[in-house]
TIFI-958574 format. One record per residue: x, y, z of N, C-alpha, C in turn. Coordinates in pm, whole numbers, plus 50000, padded with zeros to 5 digits. Each point is the difference from the previous one (the first is absolute). Example, Ala and Ser with C-alpha at 12.3 -4.5 7.8 and 13.67 -1.06 7.14 Angstrom:
<tibas>
> n_u,n_v,n_w,ca_u,ca_v,ca_w,c_u,c_v,c_w
> 51319,49431,50780,49911,50119,50000,50090,50120,50000
> 49965,50105,49928,50082,50119,50006,49923,50109,50073
</tibas>
This chain:
<tibas>
> n_u,n_v,n_w,ca_u,ca_v,ca_w,c_u,c_v,c_w
> 34801,14803,87835,50060,50113,50073,50037,49956,50141
> 50122,50031,50044,50045,49967,50135,49929,50089,50101
> 49953,49941,50110,49930,50075,50104,50092,50108,50055
> 49944,50118,50024,50079,50111,50054,50028,49982,50148
> 49913,49923,50068,50014,49985,50144,49948,49863,50041
> 50065,49937,50096,49961,49866,50044,49867,50005,50075
> 49925,49889,49990,49874,49989,50072,50009,49877,50091
> 49979,50023,50131,50010,49894,50098,49867,49985,50073
> 49978,49882,50056,49878,49973,50076,50038,49922,50124
> 49957,50047,50117,50041,49937,50125,49954,49855,50010
> 49892,49964,49930,49949,49863,50008,50080,49903,49914
> 50089,50050,49917,50082,49912,49916,50105,49929,50086
> 50030,49877,49967,50094,49920,50078,50139,50059,50002
> 50038,50067,49892,50136,50053,49991,50009,50148,50039
> 49895,50053,50066,50000,50144,50032,50119,50041,50084
> 50026,49928,50109,50108,50039,50091,50136,50001,49930
> 50026,49900,49919,50130,49994,49931,50011,50111,49896
> 49890,50029,49930,50004,50108,49900,50019,50136,50067
> 49933,50019,50115,50014,50127,50072,50143,50016,50051
> 50057,49893,50050,50138,50005,50051,50096,50039,49889
> 49983,49944,49881,50085,50034,49886,49980,50145,49960
> 49876,50047,50007,49968,50138,49961,50068,50100,50094
> 50004,49966,50128,50055,50092,50100,50152,49995,50008
> 50060,49894,49948,50145,49982,50013,50075,50115,49937
> 50088,50058,50080,50088,50106,49949,50121,50005,50090
> 50117,49994,49942,50123,49997,50078,50082,50124,49973
> 50026,50079,50103,50075,50126,49984,50149,49977,50019
> 50055,49908,49925,50143,49972,50013,50075,50063,49884
> 50100,50081,50034,50081,50062,49895,50093,49895,49939
> 50026,50013,49872,50092,49904,49939,50144,50032,50041
> 50087,49905,49976,50138,50011,50049,50073,50122,49947
> 49974,50033,49874,50071,50113,49940,49961,50131,50069
> 49872,50014,50037,49955,50120,50070,50065,50008,50138
> 50000,49890,50072,50060,49997,50134,50149,50035,49993
> 50069,49949,49897,50143,50027,49986,50025,50149,49980
> 49922,50062,49912,50015,50144,49974,49970,50081,50126
> 49890,49964,50068,49959,50074,50119,50105,49988,50111
> 50051,49879,50021,50102,49981,50103,50124,50085,49972
> 50038,50008,49874,50117,50080,49962,49975,50148,50029
> 49880,50047,49964,49966,50141,50023,49996,50032,50149
> 49937,49913,50078,49989,50024,50144,50139,50006,50065
> 50086,49907,49964,50134,49998,50058,50080,50123,49961
> 49985,50042,49876,50074,50116,49949,49956,50128,50072
> 49868,50019,50011,49949,50121,50065,50036,50001,50148
> 49995,49882,50065,50030,49996,50143,50146,50033,50030
> 50088,49978,49901,50142,50025,50024,50050,50131,49940
> 49946,50040,49884,50051,50121,49935,49900,50114,49994
> 49879,49980,50052,49904,50109,50017,49965,50078,49875
> 50019,50132,50008,49961,50089,49891,50065,49962,49867
> 50124,49957,50006,50072,49963,49878,49923,49891,49924
> 49952,49900,50072,49924,49892,49937,49867,50052,49946
> 49934,50088,50075,49872,50055,49953,50016,50073,49868
> 50103,50079,49988,50025,50073,49875,50027,49904,49885
> 50077,49895,50028,50033,49901,49896,49875,49931,49949
> 49914,49955,50091,49881,49925,49958,49894,50091,49940
> 49994,50123,50045,49905,50095,49941,50037,50027,49854
> 50130,50011,49973,50044,50019,49862,49977,49875,49916
> 50023,49882,50061,49986,49875,49924,49854,49967,49970
> 49915,50010,50102,49863,49953,49983,49902,50109,49957
> 50025,50124,50041,49906,50108,49966,50056,50097,49895
> 50122,49970,49957,50064,50082,49895,50007,50147,50040
> 50038,50023,50125,50012,50135,50053,50136,50016,50069
> 50080,50090,49947,50130,50029,50062,49983,50118,50095
> 50053,49985,50120,49990,50107,50100,50134,50016,50070
> 50030,50123,50039,50126,50027,50069,49998,49952,50143
> 49882,50003,50062,49988,49961,50140,49858,49952,50027
> 49984,49922,50107,49865,49957,50039,49918,50120,50046
> 50067,50098,50057,49930,50121,50043,49929,50068,49884
> 50059,49991,49881,49939,50062,49881,49877,49922,49953
> 49981,49877,50052,49883,49920,49965,49883,50023,50096
> 50021,50089,50098,49890,50035,50090,49920,50115,49942
> 49868,49985,49998,49913,50103,49946,49991,50118,50098
> 50011,50120,49947,49986,50120,50082,49853,50037,50012
> 49969,50082,50097,49862,50045,50016,49954,50077,49877
> 50093,50072,49937,49966,50074,49878,49964,49904,49887
> 50075,49891,49986,49970,49903,49895,49864,49933,50024
> 49970,49972,50126,49872,49937,50031,49886,50098,49972
> 50021,50128,50028,49899,50101,49970,49975,50009,49851
> 50106,49984,49921,49985,49999,49854,49912,49885,49954
> 50010,49885,50070,49914,49887,49967,49854,50033,50030
> 49977,50071,50109,49864,50046,50031,49945,50083,49884
> 50084,50085,49948,49956,50091,49893,49970,49926,49870
> 50053,49877,49987,49983,49926,49875,49878,49908,50000
> 49939,49976,50116,49880,49917,50002,49877,50089,49988
> 49888,49941,49961,49879,50078,49979,49935,50036,50134
> 49918,50104,50001,49927,50035,50124,49914,49883,50048
> 49941,49925,49907,49916,49886,50037,50083,49891,50067
> 50121,49976,49950,50088,49901,50061,50040,50043,50141
> 50033,50127,50013,50040,50052,50130,49885,49990,50101
> 49881,50036,49957,49883,49995,50088,49969,49856,50040
> 50012,49907,49905,49971,49859,50030,50103,49943,50097
> 50127,50034,49980,50103,49955,50092,49973,50051,50141
> 49963,50127,50010,49975,50059,50131,49880,49937,50069
> 49892,49976,49921,49880,49938,50056,50029,49858,50049
> 50074,49925,49917,50036,49863,50039,50087,50002,50126
> 50095,50093,50005,50089,50011,50116,49921,50031,50127
> 49905,50090,49989,49919,50038,50116,49921,49880,50052
> 49944,49920,49907,49922,49884,50040,50089,49893,50065
> 50116,49978,49941,50094,49900,50054,50045,50042,50140
> 50029,50129,50016,50045,50050,50131,49888,49985,50105
> 49878,50036,49962,49888,49994,50095,49976,49856,50046
> 50010,49905,49908,49979,49859,50036,50108,49953,50096
> 50124,50031,49968,50110,49946,50079,50016,50068,50136
> 49943,50117,50017,50000,50063,50132,49931,49909,50102
> 49905,49919,49954,49927,49911,50091,50085,49880,50043
> 50112,49976,49931,50081,49882,50030,50109,50026,50105
> 50023,50122,50037,50112,50031,50088,49989,49928,50134
> 50109,49933,50035,50009,49936,50131,50052,50102,50101
> 49949,49997,50119,50042,50092,50105,50067,49922,50114
> 50091,50066,50067,50062,49939,50117,49896,49982,50111
> 50022,49900,50087,49906,49976,50109,50074,49938,50119
> 49938,50007,50117,50058,49939,50120,49892,49980,50103
> 50029,49913,50097,49910,49984,50113,50083,49972,50125
> 49944,50033,50115,50070,49985,50128,49936,49890,50083
> 50083,49906,50045,49950,49891,50082,49985,50045,50146
> 49940,49916,50081,49967,50037,50138,50124,50037,50081
> 50115,49935,49971,50121,50028,50078,50082,50116,49945
> 49945,50068,49897,50069,50115,49943,50084,49970,49878
> 50011,49873,49960,50075,49965,49878,49925,50051,49877
> 50073,50061,49909,49940,50054,49878,50043,49916,49880
> 49904,49957,49924,50026,49926,49876,49933,50074,49885
> 50064,49997,49884,49940,50070,49888,50073,49977,49869
> 49969,50083,49906,50059,49990,49866,50023,50140,49945
> 50120,50024,49954,50031,50129,49938,50006,49981,49849
> 49924,50081,49928,49994,49993,49854,50080,50115,49941
> 50094,49967,49913,50083,50102,49936,50008,49974,49850
> 50013,50104,49920,50011,49979,49855,50141,49958,49960
> 50010,49936,49884,50132,49977,49941,50061,50136,49967
> 50132,50007,49997,50064,50129,49971,50015,50025,49850
> 50046,49897,49927,50028,50018,49857,49935,49888,49920
> 49931,50037,49894,49935,49903,49912,50038,50030,49856
> 50033,49894,49925,50029,50014,49858,49881,49952,49918
> 49964,50076,49898,49887,49964,49913,50053,49982,49858
> 49982,49880,49945,50041,49975,49862,49879,50021,49909
> 50021,50078,49894,49894,50027,49903,50055,49971,49860
> 49936,49911,49924,50046,49975,49864,50004,50129,49919
> 50092,50008,49905,50018,50124,49925,49992,49978,49850
> 50050,50096,49926,49994,49993,49855,49859,50022,49951
> 49955,49915,49906,49867,50017,49943,49890,49955,50096
> 50036,49917,50098,49901,49956,50100,49974,50115,50097
> 49874,50031,50020,49964,50109,50091,49903,49949,50104
> 50040,50002,50126,49915,49949,50107,49988,50103,50113
> 49938,50115,49972,49985,50100,50108,49915,49948,50115
> 49905,49911,49970,49915,49946,50107,50082,49920,50099
> 50101,49929,49951,50086,49922,50089,50079,50091,50093
> 50042,50115,49950,50070,50096,50085,49909,50042,50116
> 49877,50036,49969,49907,50043,50104,49972,49888,50100
> 49978,49879,49947,49962,49887,50086,50114,49952,50090
> 50125,50019,49956,50115,49959,50080,50043,50108,50098
> 49997,50124,49956,50058,50109,50079,49906,50053,50107
> 49874,50019,49967,49909,50067,50094,49982,49921,50130
> 49983,49866,49997,49993,49929,50129,50126,50019,50084
> 50116,50008,49934,50125,50022,50074,50001,50137,50064
> 49954,50099,49928,49995,50136,50055,49900,50009,50116
> 49886,49934,49985,49901,50000,50109,50061,49933,50123
> 50082,49898,49979,50064,49931,50112,50102,50088,50071
> 50049,50103,49931,50097,50090,50060,50141,49981,49951
> 50020,49926,49891,50134,49983,49944,50054,50137,49959
> 50120,50031,50043,50053,50135,49978,50082,50013,49872
> 50048,49889,49947,50090,50008,49884,49962,49893,49898
> 49935,50041,49892,49960,49907,49895,50080,50030,49874
> 50075,49899,49955,50087,50015,49883,49943,49918,49887
> 49966,50064,49891,49944,49931,49883,50108,49981,49896
> 50006,49881,49943,50091,49972,49889,49916,49958,49880
> 50031,50055,49885,49924,49968,49879,50091,50022,49879
> 50022,49898,49919,50091,50014,49886,49942,50091,49893
> 50088,50066,49929,49958,50084,49887,50084,49961,49878
> 49972,49886,49938,50078,49955,49884,50007,50109,49892
> 50120,50025,49952,50024,50103,49898,49954,50138,50047
> 49991,50019,50131,49962,50131,50053,49851,50029,49992
> 49919,49898,49974,49856,50020,49983,49930,50007,50136
> 49950,50119,50033,49935,50022,50129,49851,49969,49992
> 49946,49951,50110,49856,49983,50014,49948,50116,50083
> 49944,50098,49934,49960,50122,50070,49886,49976,50099
> 49906,49914,49963,49888,49975,50090,50045,49921,50123
> 50102,49915,49985,50056,49927,50114,50070,50096,50095
> 50075,50094,49945,50069,50098,50083,49902,50092,50071
> 49892,50036,49931,49897,50083,50064,49934,49923,50115
> 49975,49871,49978,49941,49917,50105,50094,49992,50121
> 50130,49992,49974,50098,49992,50108,49994,50126,50087
> 49986,50115,49935,49993,50125,50075,49871,50008,50082
> 49889,49960,49940,49870,50004,50070,50000,49905,50119
> 50063,49883,49982,50001,49899,50106,50094,50036,50114
> 50102,50084,49972,50092,50042,50105,50134,49931,49998
> 50043,49951,49883,50133,49940,49988,50105,50106,50032
> 50104,49962,50074,50101,50097,50042,50114,50015,49900
> 50042,49888,49939,50109,50005,49902,49968,49904,49886
> 50036,50039,49878,49977,49917,49882,50130,49983,49923
> 50039,49875,49976,50119,49970,49920,49959,49925,49873
> 50059,50040,49889,49966,49938,49872,50090,49880,49973
> 49990,49902,50087,50071,49874,49981,49900,49887,50016
> 50031,49885,49943,49906,49888,50008,50071,49867,50000
> 49922,49894,49979,50056,49867,49992,50053,49948,50133
> 50072,49888,49991,50057,49938,50120,50096,50095,50071
> 50066,50090,49922,50095,50092,50062,49930,50099,50094
> 49878,50038,49966,49925,50092,50088,49960,49929,50129
> 49958,49874,49989,49966,49922,50119,50123,49985,50089
> 50114,49972,49939,50125,49986,50076,50035,50129,50072
> 49983,50114,49933,50033,50129,50060,49913,50025,50123
> 49872,49968,49990,49909,50021,50112,50028,49903,50114
> 50039,49878,49965,50023,49898,50103,50131,50022,50075
> 50105,50038,49926,50134,50010,50061,50043,50144,50028
> 49942,50094,49923,50044,50138,50009,50125,50023,49917
> 50016,50121,49947,50121,50039,49927,50044,50136,50054
> 50101,50059,49938,50047,50131,50045,49890,50106,49989
> 49907,49982,49906,49897,50101,49975,49861,49957,50044
> 49969,49873,49982,49866,49949,50032,50002,49931,50137
> 49917,50044,50092,50002,49940,50134,49937,49861,50003
> 50049,49919,50090,49941,49869,50022,49863,50017,50064
> 49902,49923,49954,49864,50014,50053,49966,49880,50089
> 49889,50012,50071,49954,49893,50088,49911,49901,49927
> 49932,50048,49896,49905,49915,49928,49991,50047,49856
> 49981,49903,49908,49982,50031,49858,49863,49951,49957
> 49925,50087,49933,49868,49963,49948,49994,50038,49853
> 49904,49940,49930,49979,50036,49860,50028,49885,49904
> 49932,50000,49885,50012,49893,49902,50117,50022,49905
> 50035,49895,49925,50106,50012,49900,50007,49875,49914
> 50092,49999,49905,50014,49885,49912,50069,49884,50071
> 50033,49896,49926,50056,49880,50061,50134,50027,50068
> 50078,50095,49947,50129,50033,50062,49979,50072,50134
> 49901,50088,50002,49968,50071,50124,49944,49904,50105
> 49907,49913,49958,49941,49904,50093,50106,49905,50056
> 50092,49957,49913,50107,49912,50044,50093,50071,50098
> 50032,50124,49969,50086,50078,50090,49934,50019,50136
> 49870,50027,50001,49929,50016,50127,50009,49872,50082
> 49981,49888,49934,50008,49872,50071,50140,49979,50058
> 50102,50039,49925,50138,49975,50042,50042,50089,50118
> 49943,50120,50010,50043,50091,50108,49912,49991,50124
> 49896,49916,49994,49912,49987,50116,50081,49952,50121
> 49981,50065,50110,50079,49973,50120,50094,50116,50028
> 50061,50052,49892,50075,50125,50012,49903,50116,50015
> 49882,49981,49944,49900,50107,49995,49863,49933,49998
> 49898,50068,50049,49864,49947,49994,49940,50017,49861
> 49901,49919,49968,49933,50006,49870,49850,50006,50019
> 49931,50055,49898,49854,49991,50001,49958,49857,49969
> 50038,49949,49884,49969,49864,49958,50067,49974,49866
> 50010,49872,49963,50043,49963,49865,49873,49968,49923
> 49955,50095,49922,49869,49986,49937,50004,49912,49876
> 49896,49920,49984,49982,49921,49880,49907,50072,49904
> 49952,49931,49897,49909,50062,49903,49869,50045,50065
> 49938,50100,49942,49874,50052,50051,49889,49896,49985
> 49903,50004,50092,49892,49902,50001,49867,50068,50027
> 49896,49950,49934,49863,50041,50035,49912,49876,50000
> 49915,49990,50101,49900,49894,50007,49866,50068,50021
> 49903,49965,49919,49866,50060,50010,49900,49892,50034
> 49922,50023,50105,49885,49915,50030,49876,50077,49957
> 49923,49941,49908,49884,50070,49946,49877,49910,50008
> 49885,50062,50025,49875,49924,50009,49931,49986,49865
> 50063,50053,49895,49943,49987,49866,49908,50113,49961
> 50000,50109,50077,49908,50110,49972,50070,50131,49966
> 50133,50000,49999,50075,50120,49961,50016,49999,49848
> 50002,50119,49940,50021,50011,49855,50126,49920,49963
> 49989,49901,49912,50117,49917,49967,50115,50079,49939
> 49971,50111,49931,50108,50083,49947,50082,50061,50114
> 49934,50037,50110,50072,50055,50116,50098,49896,50054
> 49952,49877,50014,50083,49894,50057,50116,49968,49907
> 49974,49994,49871,50108,49972,49904,50109,50107,50009
> 49958,50126,50010,50099,50108,50008,50074,49998,50133
> 49932,49961,50106,50069,49986,50129,50107,49892,49992
> 49972,49891,49930,50101,49895,49980,50116,50055,49917
> 49967,50077,49896,50104,50060,49915,50090,50093,50081
> 49940,50071,50099,50075,50104,50071,50123,49945,50070
> 49997,49873,50039,50119,49941,50060,50080,49919,49899
> 49931,49938,49905,50069,49922,49897,50094,50087,49917
> 49968,50129,49986,50084,50086,49916,50133,50036,50065
> 50018,49968,50128,50128,50029,50066,50115,49925,49932
> 49986,49869,49988,50101,49921,49929,49946,49860,49974
> 50075,49923,49923,49953,49869,49956,49981,49901,50114
> 50065,50024,50114,49988,49910,50115,49889,50041,50097
> 49935,50113,49974,49892,50045,50087,49885,49898,49996
> 49920,49999,50107,49893,49899,50009,49865,50065,50021
> 49903,49960,49918,49864,50052,50009,49903,49882,50003
> 49920,49991,50108,49909,49887,50021,49862,50051,50037
> 49898,49940,49940,49861,50029,50034,49936,49872,50054
> 49930,50013,50112,49927,49887,50059,49852,50036,50006
> 49915,49908,49951,49857,50028,49995,49921,49869,49999
> 49884,49996,50066,49918,49878,49997,49911,49989,49876
> 49998,50103,49916,49912,50004,49882,50080,49968,49874
> 49982,49881,49946,50075,49956,49882,49973,50091,49881
> 49874,50036,49980,49965,50084,49886,50068,50137,50011
> 50008,50053,50121,50066,50128,50018,50149,49991,49966
> 50065,49892,50039,50140,49982,49965,50019,50001,49848
> 49904,49940,49929,50006,50003,49853,49986,50142,49947
> 49914,50079,50064,49981,50139,49957,50127,50082,50024
> 50067,49976,50113,50126,50071,50026,50105,49959,49897
> 50003,49873,49966,50094,49953,49898,49975,50071,49867
> 49873,50019,49966,49964,50073,49878,50045,50146,50009
> 49986,50060,50118,50046,50138,50019,50151,50010,49984
> 50071,49901,50051,50146,49997,49985,50038,49998,49853
> 49936,49913,49923,50029,49988,49857,49964,50129,49925
> 49892,50066,50044,49955,50124,49935,50091,50118,50031
> 50042,50012,50127,50074,50119,50044,50151,49990,49979
> 50054,49879,49998,50145,49985,49991,50060,50071,49879
> 49941,49991,49879,50060,50067,49885,50009,50152,50014
> 49925,50058,50094,50000,50146,50017,50109,50048,50095
> 50071,49908,50063,50095,50038,50105,50139,50030,49944
> 50061,50107,50052,50134,50038,49956,50103,49893,50035
> 49983,49935,50113,50094,49897,50044,49942,49861,49976
> 49938,49984,49885,49929,49877,49967,50090,49876,50012
> 50119,50007,49946,50087,49882,49998,50035,49954,50141
> 50027,50097,50089,50033,49965,50138,49879,49939,50070
> 49884,50064,49983,49877,49949,50062,49970,49858,49953
> 50009,49981,49871,49970,49868,49943,50095,49893,50054
> 50129,50032,50006,50098,49904,50051,49972,49967,50147
> 49964,50103,50077,49970,49980,50142,49877,49911,50019
> 49894,50030,49927,49877,49922,50014,50020,49855,49957
> 50074,49981,49892,50022,49864,49948,50085,49916,50095
> 50100,50062,50062,50092,49921,50082,49955,49986,50145
> 49933,50105,50055,49972,49996,50144,49858,50044,50037
> 49917,50032,49901,49864,50043,50029,49904,49883,50009
> 49882,50024,50061,49901,49892,50011,49862,50056,50031
> 49899,49930,49948,49862,50019,50038,49959,49874,50075
> 49963,50014,50128,49975,49883,50085,49853,49992,50039
> 49937,49889,49966,49860,49978,50036,49994,49927,50134
> 49922,50055,50092,49982,49940,50133,49852,49971,50023
> 49969,49928,50107,49861,49964,50029,49922,50118,50058
> 50067,50080,50082,49934,50116,50061,50107,50098,50049
> 49956,50113,50057,50095,50103,50042,50085,49955,50118
> 49948,49913,50085,50081,49951,50111,50117,49916,49950
> 49977,49922,49895,50110,49924,49941,50098,50095,49931
> 49948,50109,49946,50086,50101,49938,50096,50057,50104
> 49950,50025,50121,50084,50050,50108,50106,49897,50038
> 49962,49874,50004,50095,49894,50035,50114,49994,49899
> 49968,50013,49872,50103,50000,49895,50087,50124,50013
> 49937,50113,50029,50073,50126,50019,50101,49986,50113
> 49958,49942,50111,50091,49984,50114,50114,49905,49966
> 49974,49905,49912,50105,49910,49955,50103,50074,49914
> 49951,50090,49917,50087,50076,49909,50076,50110,50074
> 49935,50067,50097,50059,50111,50076,50050,50110,49906
> 49907,50073,49935,50038,50096,49897,50051,50133,50055
> 50076,50069,49916,50045,50136,50030,49880,50094,50002
> 49922,50001,49892,49880,50085,49990,49877,49910,49990
> 49896,50031,50076,49875,49927,49995,49884,50096,49978
> 49924,49978,49895,49876,50075,49979,49882,49912,50037
> 49914,50051,50088,49874,49932,50033,49890,50071,49923
> 49982,49960,49875,49904,50066,49911,49864,49933,50014
> 49940,50021,50116,49871,49939,50032,49910,50104,50065
> 49872,49962,50020,49900,50094,50049,50031,50050,50141
> 50032,49907,50091,50028,50037,50139,50135,49943,50042
> 50109,50066,49964,50133,49945,50029,50029,49984,50149
> 49931,50078,50083,50024,49991,50145,49969,49860,50053
> 49912,49926,49931,49963,49866,50045,50119,49905,49989
> 50079,50015,49893,50113,49910,49979,50126,50044,50076
> 50009,50128,50031,50124,50055,50056,50053,49923,50122
> 49916,49963,50098,50055,49929,50117,50062,49865,49966
> 49965,49942,49886,50053,49869,49962,50130,50008,49922
> 50039,50121,49960,50124,50017,49923,50118,49996,50096
> 50084,49898,49987,50115,49985,50090,50127,50060,49942
> 50016,49997,49869,50126,50041,49939,49974,50088,49878
> 50034,50128,50010,49993,50091,49885,50077,50126,50036
> 50078,50051,49906,50078,50121,50026,49914,50123,50011
> 49912,50019,49902,49905,50111,50002,49868,49947,49948
> 49890,50040,50064,49867,49949,49966,49916,50116,49948
> 49951,49987,49880,49922,50104,49933,49853,49957,50003
> 49918,50078,50068,49865,49959,50034,49897,50057,49903
> 49919,49913,49941,49889,50043,49917,50033,50014,49854
> 49898,50017,49919,50017,50003,49854,50073,50124,49949
> 49991,50109,50073,50053,50127,49951,50144,50026,50045
> 50056,49913,50080,50135,50023,50052,50101,49919,49920
> 50052,50061,49895,50100,49930,49918,50136,50002,50070
> 50079,49898,49976,50134,49992,50058,50085,50120,49959
> 49976,50053,49881,50080,50112,49949,49994,50121,50093
> 49888,50019,50069,49990,50112,50094,50101,49983,50113
> 50019,49877,50043,50098,49973,50105,50142,50023,49954
> 50025,49981,49872,50135,50021,49947,50042,50146,50005
> 49903,50091,49995,50036,50140,49983,49956,50095,50111
> 49878,49988,50046,49953,50112,50081,49899,49966,50109
> 49964,49875,50021,49900,49968,50103,50050,50041,50139
> 50128,49970,50028,50057,50037,50130,50101,49900,50053
> 49962,49872,50017,50096,49900,50048,50116,49983,49903
> 50118,49969,50052,50116,49978,49914,49973,49881,49907
> 50043,50015,49875,49980,49889,49906,50117,49901,50002
> 50094,50019,50092,50112,49905,50014,49950,49883,50084
> 49979,49885,49933,49934,49886,50062,50079,49871,49982
> 49983,49906,50092,50065,49870,49985,49941,49921,49884
> 50084,49923,49931,49958,49921,49885,50038,49854,50018
> 49965,49920,49902,50039,49858,49995,49964,49923,50126
> 49883,50030,50055,49953,49928,50117,50059,50044,50132
> 50094,50096,49998,50064,50044,50124,49907,50082,50089
> 49883,50035,49947,49902,50071,50081,49950,49910,50114
> 50030,49872,49995,49966,49909,50110,50069,50040,50129
> 50116,50068,49987,50075,50036,50121,50055,50142,49997
> 49958,50081,49906,50049,50138,49994,49888,50095,49961
> 50030,50128,50006,49897,50104,49986,50043,50108,49901
> 49907,50087,49961,50036,50112,49913,50103,50091,50065
> 50078,50070,49918,50092,50099,50052,49921,50108,50072
> 50049,50042,50116,49929,50102,50074,50093,50073,50094
> 49942,50089,50079,50077,50080,50096,50080,49910,50093
> 49939,49887,50041,50065,49909,50094,50130,49942,49945
> 50018,49999,49867,50125,49951,49941,50115,50098,50018
> 49968,50121,50042,50103,50103,50017,50013,50042,50147
> 49941,49920,50089,50011,50026,50143,50062,49879,50069
> 50078,50026,50103,50058,49894,50083,49937,50006,50138
> 50002,49885,50066,49942,49991,50134,50108,49954,50099
> 50021,50077,50103,50095,49964,50107,49922,49968,50126
> 50033,49888,50063,49935,49965,50126,50056,50085,50114
> 49915,50047,50089,50041,50081,50116,49975,49920,50128
> 50104,49984,50083,49989,49929,50128,50068,50086,50107
> 49924,50045,50096,50052,50084,50107,49950,49942,50132
> 50086,49920,50067,49959,49932,50121,50014,50089,50124
> 49901,49994,50084,50013,50060,50133,50087,49906,50084
> 50054,50046,50114,50079,49910,50086,49924,49873,50037
> 49871,50016,50032,49920,49883,50037,49979,49908,49880
> 49973,50061,49883,49981,49920,49879,50125,49924,49961
> 50116,50066,50011,50127,49935,49966,50025,49883,50093
> 49961,50013,50127,50021,49892,50097,49914,49880,49967
> 49874,50022,49974,49909,49889,49972,50031,49934,49865
> 50025,50081,49897,50034,49944,49869,50135,49930,50005
> 50090,50050,50083,50133,49940,50013,49993,49857,50048
> 49905,49972,50089,49985,49863,50049,49960,49906,49886
> 49908,50047,49918,49955,49918,49886,50113,49981,49900
> 50067,50112,49965,50109,49994,49903,50112,49910,50049
> 50030,50005,50129,50106,49918,50057,49973,49852,49978
> 49879,49958,50030,49964,49858,49984,50011,49957,49854
> 49946,50081,49911,50001,49966,49857,50143,50002,49944
> 50080,50099,50041,50138,50010,49950,50082,49880,50046
> 49985,49961,50126,50076,49885,50049,49954,49872,49931
> 49873,49996,49963,49950,49885,49924,50065,49989,49863
> 50049,50113,49950,50069,50002,49870,50152,50001,50018
> 50047,49986,50125,50143,50001,50033,50068,50131,49962
> 49926,50108,50008,50056,50132,49972,50011,50074,50133
> 50106,49969,50074,50011,50050,50137,50026,50149,50008
> 50064,50058,49900,50021,50146,50003,49866,50071,49990
> 49910,49945,49917,49866,50056,49992,49935,49994,50137
> 50010,49883,50063,49936,49980,50129,50054,50097,50105
> 50131,50011,50011,50061,50088,50100,49965,50147,49975
> 49998,50037,49870,49964,50138,49966,49862,50033,50055
> 49905,49907,49984,49865,50022,50052,50000,49993,50153
> 50076,49908,50057,50000,49979,50145,50055,50120,50077
> 50095,50073,49942,50054,50119,50067,49890,50099,50037
> 49889,50001,49926,49893,50097,50025,49892,49946,50091
> 50013,49875,50047,49899,49942,50088,50017,50054,50142
> 49892,50050,50054,50005,50051,50139,50011,49884,50098
> 50094,50009,50091,50019,49895,50100,49910,50023,50121
</tibas>
């Protein structure tokens, strides 16, 4: 029988090379995808609504007289509310309240200080004006993504949030629409794909151009986001989902196996890794994987993910486990140990850290509070989870007093002339008191 998941040991001579191969993932779209996306982007940027209608009919099999007719009315969204269960509505509201409460703590405030000569320096914080949120549509339902993308923007003070979500063959996601209303989305259009990204990036007769686009999508959406970057801000180009678990060997192995499954079930490229100093415990988790896998609805996807990118890694101790973790820089990290606070200061790179045996990553995906939009593929080394700060801008404030302008002018003059920028120098010198 072929092993369901690779087993690595840090003391093995080939550990580093095997780990490097395991982590390798390249988010490059193939040429045919890029060609299609470039055509769509160019078409939408030049013909606007006309192109949107054409691609919506071609890709989503929906004919519409106008893009305006593809905008959901408040009455239609209310009908979606009526179609979800009371339990779903209550859960959405509870999750939204928790997400909002967490992100209220992230708000940046304007500040300033006054120097001795009366010069005032500071920073003015303002929200973005318009944000576009892409939400996958059709049979895929991601109401949690709506909450996690929209609520931080609303807390930041964004006044206009436009959600785009395809409805192939007219199939609506009622729970997604209900989540949009709870989160505070201002307008919803039933369009998707690269054409929706183009509409948000360039604007059309009906859909306004936005300042930033957030939200996940398929390879066409991801490629389109990459192509329009610079015209518009982006959250990130996300790779496959990842989970890394550091365990001391004392957590129920079935819990750990299911935690690995929780990310592996996303898609075949997702990555699930367990690190532990107890060899026997790793064997027990492997047995749990073999026992539980046949019971899973998405068994084939989980199995493909574990076989291609999963691993059980044996280390000498928990400190070495942390060192390997920092090398991997995971999206999600579970510290399934007795006292996770001991290891926390040593963790240099992780998108979200789940502390203790009872904190499963799944709670973070839905309702813990922090946004589940996280950097992947090692990019957590230099980036952070989506938050309120992603929807706020910072402007520097400089207000010189006459005395301050005179003294700073002398410094600026010397430096400007050193760069042969005499207009800069003279501009500063005009304010120098003689």
